[in-house]
Structures are given as structure tokens and as C-alpha cells.
ChimeraX commands (.cxc) that place a marker at each C-alpha (Angstrom):
marker #1 position 37.23,134.18,74.96 radius 0.5
marker #1 position 34.78,134.25,72.39 radius 0.5
marker #1 position 31.07,134.82,71.98 radius 0.5
marker #1 position 29.46,138.09,70.68 radius 0.5
marker #1 position 26.10,138.34,72.37 radius 0.5
marker #1 position 25.91,135.43,74.44 radius 0.5
marker #1 position 25.84,135.49,78.21 radius 0.5
marker #1 position 28.74,134.23,79.72 radius 0.5
marker #1 position 29.02,132.93,83.22 radius 0.5
marker #1 position 32.24,133.05,85.19 radius 0.5
marker #1 position 33.90,131.30,88.18 radius 0.5
marker #1 position 36.40,133.65,89.69 radius 0.5
marker #1 position 39.02,132.42,92.21 radius 0.5
marker #1 position 41.26,134.95,93.89 radius 0.5
marker #1 position 43.96,134.45,96.02 radius 0.5
marker #1 position 45.34,137.26,98.29 radius 0.5
marker #1 position 48.99,137.95,98.98 radius 0.5
marker #1 position 49.83,137.15,102.42 radius 0.5
marker #1 position 48.31,139.43,104.96 radius 0.5
marker #1 position 46.06,141.20,102.13 radius 0.5
marker #1 position 43.20,139.16,102.61 radius 0.5
marker #1 position 41.40,142.60,103.88 radius 0.5
marker #1 position 43.13,144.60,100.94 radius 0.5
marker #1 position 41.83,141.98,98.33 radius 0.5
marker #1 position 38.08,142.29,99.73 radius 0.5
marker #1 position 38.08,146.11,99.52 radius 0.5
marker #1 position 39.96,146.40,96.07 radius 0.5
marker #1 position 37.10,143.53,94.53 radius 0.5
marker #1 position 34.56,145.82,96.45 radius 0.5
marker #1 position 35.47,148.86,94.41 radius 0.5
marker #1 position 35.81,146.87,91.18 radius 0.5
marker #1 position 32.72,144.86,91.68 radius 0.5
marker #1 position 30.93,148.24,92.03 radius 0.5
marker #1 position 31.41,148.91,88.37 radius 0.5
marker #1 position 29.08,145.75,87.20 radius 0.5
marker #1 position 26.26,147.78,86.89 radius 0.5
marker #1 position 27.36,150.20,84.16 radius 0.5
marker #1 position 28.52,146.90,82.12 radius 0.5
marker #1 position 25.47,144.86,82.49 radius 0.5
marker #1 position 27.25,142.52,84.80 radius 0.5
marker #1 position 26.01,140.64,87.53 radius 0.5
marker #1 position 27.54,139.18,90.79 radius 0.5
marker #1 position 25.80,136.28,91.49 radius 0.5
marker #1 position 27.38,134.87,94.51 radius 0.5
marker #1 position 30.78,135.84,96.16 radius 0.5
marker #1 position 32.07,133.95,99.19 radius 0.5
marker #1 position 35.45,133.83,101.05 radius 0.5
marker #1 position 37.19,130.95,102.87 radius 0.5
marker #1 position 40.06,131.25,105.36 radius 0.5
marker #1 position 42.64,130.48,102.58 radius 0.5
marker #1 position 43.56,127.22,104.84 radius 0.5
marker #1 position 45.46,124.28,102.50 radius 0.5
marker #1 position 46.05,126.76,99.44 radius 0.5
marker #1 position 42.32,127.14,99.01 radius 0.5
marker #1 position 41.53,130.80,97.44 radius 0.5
marker #1 position 40.46,133.68,99.32 radius 0.5
marker #1 position 37.62,134.38,97.38 radius 0.5
marker #1 position 35.49,132.89,94.94 radius 0.5
marker #1 position 32.65,134.82,92.66 radius 0.5
marker #1 position 30.14,133.45,90.23 radius 0.5
marker #1 position 29.40,136.20,87.51 radius 0.5
marker #1 position 27.22,136.82,84.52 radius 0.5
marker #1 position 28.17,139.04,81.84 radius 0.5
marker #1 position 25.54,139.69,78.98 radius 0.5
marker #1 position 28.43,139.06,76.33 radius 0.5
marker #1 position 32.18,139.27,75.40 radius 0.5
marker #1 position 32.08,142.77,74.22 radius 0.5
marker #1 position 30.28,143.62,77.91 radius 0.5
marker #1 position 33.38,141.56,79.45 radius 0.5
marker #1 position 36.02,143.49,77.69 radius 0.5
marker #1 position 34.29,146.80,78.22 radius 0.5
marker #1 position 34.76,145.59,81.92 radius 0.5
marker #1 position 38.03,144.72,81.93 radius 0.5
marker #1 position 39.34,147.70,79.99 radius 0.5
marker #1 position 37.10,150.54,82.45 radius 0.5
marker #1 position 39.73,152.80,83.03 radius 0.5
marker #1 position 38.38,153.09,86.55 radius 0.5
marker #1 position 38.90,149.51,86.79 radius 0.5
marker #1 position 42.58,149.79,85.42 radius 0.5
marker #1 position 43.33,152.78,87.52 radius 0.5
marker #1 position 43.60,150.71,90.32 radius 0.5
marker #1 position 46.17,148.01,88.96 radius 0.5
marker #1 position 48.74,148.77,91.73 radius 0.5
marker #1 position 46.20,148.23,94.60 radius 0.5
marker #1 position 44.91,144.87,92.86 radius 0.5
marker #1 position 49.03,144.00,92.30 radius 0.5
marker #1 position 49.47,144.51,95.90 radius 0.5
marker #1 position 46.47,142.62,97.13 radius 0.5
marker #1 position 45.72,139.66,94.62 radius 0.5
marker #1 position 48.59,136.84,94.48 radius 0.5
marker #1 position 46.71,135.41,91.99 radius 0.5
marker #1 position 43.35,134.97,89.90 radius 0.5
marker #1 position 41.92,132.23,87.89 radius 0.5
marker #1 position 38.85,132.62,85.73 radius 0.5
marker #1 position 36.86,130.02,84.72 radius 0.5
marker #1 position 33.93,129.72,81.97 radius 0.5
marker #1 position 31.40,127.60,83.49 radius 0.5
marker #1 position 27.62,126.82,83.02 radius 0.5
marker #1 position 24.92,127.35,85.98 radius 0.5
marker #1 position 22.97,124.17,86.91 radius 0.5
marker link #1:1,2 radius 0.2
marker link #1:2,3 radius 0.2
marker link #1:3,4 radius 0.2
marker link #1:4,5 radius 0.2
marker link #1:5,6 radius 0.2
marker link #1:6,7 radius 0.2
marker link #1:7,8 radius 0.2
marker link #1:8,9 radius 0.2
marker link #1:9,10 radius 0.2
marker link #1:10,11 radius 0.2
marker link #1:11,12 radius 0.2
marker link #1:12,13 radius 0.2
marker link #1:13,14 radius 0.2
marker link #1:14,15 radius 0.2
marker link #1:15,16 radius 0.2
marker link #1:16,17 radius 0.2
marker link #1:17,18 radius 0.2
marker link #1:18,19 radius 0.2
marker link #1:19,20 radius 0.2
marker link #1:20,21 radius 0.2
marker link #1:21,22 radius 0.2
marker link #1:22,23 radius 0.2
marker link #1:23,24 radius 0.2
marker link #1:24,25 radius 0.2
marker link #1:25,26 radius 0.2
marker link #1:26,27 radius 0.2
marker link #1:27,28 radius 0.2
marker link #1:28,29 radius 0.2
marker link #1:29,30 radius 0.2
marker link #1:30,31 radius 0.2
marker link #1:31,32 radius 0.2
marker link #1:32,33 radius 0.2
marker link #1:33,34 radius 0.2
marker link #1:34,35 radius 0.2
marker link #1:35,36 radius 0.2
marker link #1:36,37 radius 0.2
marker link #1:37,38 radius 0.2
marker link #1:38,39 radius 0.2
marker link #1:39,40 radius 0.2
marker link #1:40,41 radius 0.2
marker link #1:41,42 radius 0.2
marker link #1:42,43 radius 0.2
marker link #1:43,44 radius 0.2
marker link #1:44,45 radius 0.2
marker link #1:45,46 radius 0.2
marker link #1:46,47 radius 0.2
marker link #1:47,48 radius 0.2
marker link #1:48,49 radius 0.2
marker link #1:49,50 radius 0.2
marker link #1:50,51 radius 0.2
marker link #1:51,52 radius 0.2
marker link #1:52,53 radius 0.2
marker link #1:53,54 radius 0.2
marker link #1:54,55 radius 0.2
marker link #1:55,56 radius 0.2
marker link #1:56,57 radius 0.2
marker link #1:57,58 radius 0.2
marker link #1:58,59 radius 0.2
marker link #1:59,60 radius 0.2
marker link #1:60,61 radius 0.2
marker link #1:61,62 radius 0.2
marker link #1:62,63 radius 0.2
marker link #1:63,64 radius 0.2
marker link #1:64,65 radius 0.2
marker link #1:65,66 radius 0.2
marker link #1:66,67 radius 0.2
marker link #1:67,68 radius 0.2
marker link #1:68,69 radius 0.2
marker link #1:69,70 radius 0.2
marker link #1:70,71 radius 0.2
marker link #1:71,72 radius 0.2
marker link #1:72,73 radius 0.2
marker link #1:73,74 radius 0.2
marker link #1:74,75 radius 0.2
marker link #1:75,76 radius 0.2
marker link #1:76,77 radius 0.2
marker link #1:77,78 radius 0.2
marker link #1:78,79 radius 0.2
marker link #1:79,80 radius 0.2
marker link #1:80,81 radius 0.2
marker link #1:81,82 radius 0.2
marker link #1:82,83 radius 0.2
marker link #1:83,84 radius 0.2
marker link #1:84,85 radius 0.2
marker link #1:85,86 radius 0.2
marker link #1:86,87 radius 0.2
marker link #1:87,88 radius 0.2
marker link #1:88,89 radius 0.2
marker link #1:89,90 radius 0.2
marker link #1:90,91 radius 0.2
marker link #1:91,92 radius 0.2
marker link #1:92,93 radius 0.2
marker link #1:93,94 radius 0.2
marker link #1:94,95 radius 0.2
marker link #1:95,96 radius 0.2
marker link #1:96,97 radius 0.2
marker link #1:97,98 radius 0.2
marker link #1:98,99 radius 0.2
marker link #1:99,100 radius 0.2
view
């Protein structure tokens, strides 16, 4: 991902491991709480029942820059939760999007 000081909009799709839907939500609650420290904004967060292969959770996020996104991803409070994430999250897809 590139883009100096240009705001970035992301659509994040998350699939829970079987039976770990609540654990995915709990993990996301923790890491999304770090957004303010990096200037990131959660615009929308929704959940599905996961039927027919749908993602468990979808998030629309705005980050102020690539540097802010990199800092969030490297945040030690976030990376310390890697085992919790691995136990709850089966798959993550991230797409750059335009808000319309």
C-alpha cells in the first residue's frame, strides 16, 4: 500500500473460525479501541450470520495516511494480541475503497 499523507479508506472483511464469532467481536473491540491513538476512524461496523460464506464482520475505516496505518498495524498493544486474533479470525480481506 502506498500513499504518503493521503487519507485511505478501507473495507475490512473478517471471517470467524467456527464457533469463535464472539471471540472475533471481542478481539476487534480491543484493537479498534486503539484507533484514536493513530488518528483512524471506524465509519461503520456490521455483522452477518456468516451464512453462505459471508464474512462475520465488515468494517469501513478511514486512516489519515499510510504512515498512520503502518503505526496502527505495528502498535505493540495490537501485536501482543496476535494469539487471540489467530484463535478467533480465520480470514481477513482488506480492500481500498472510495466513499461515495
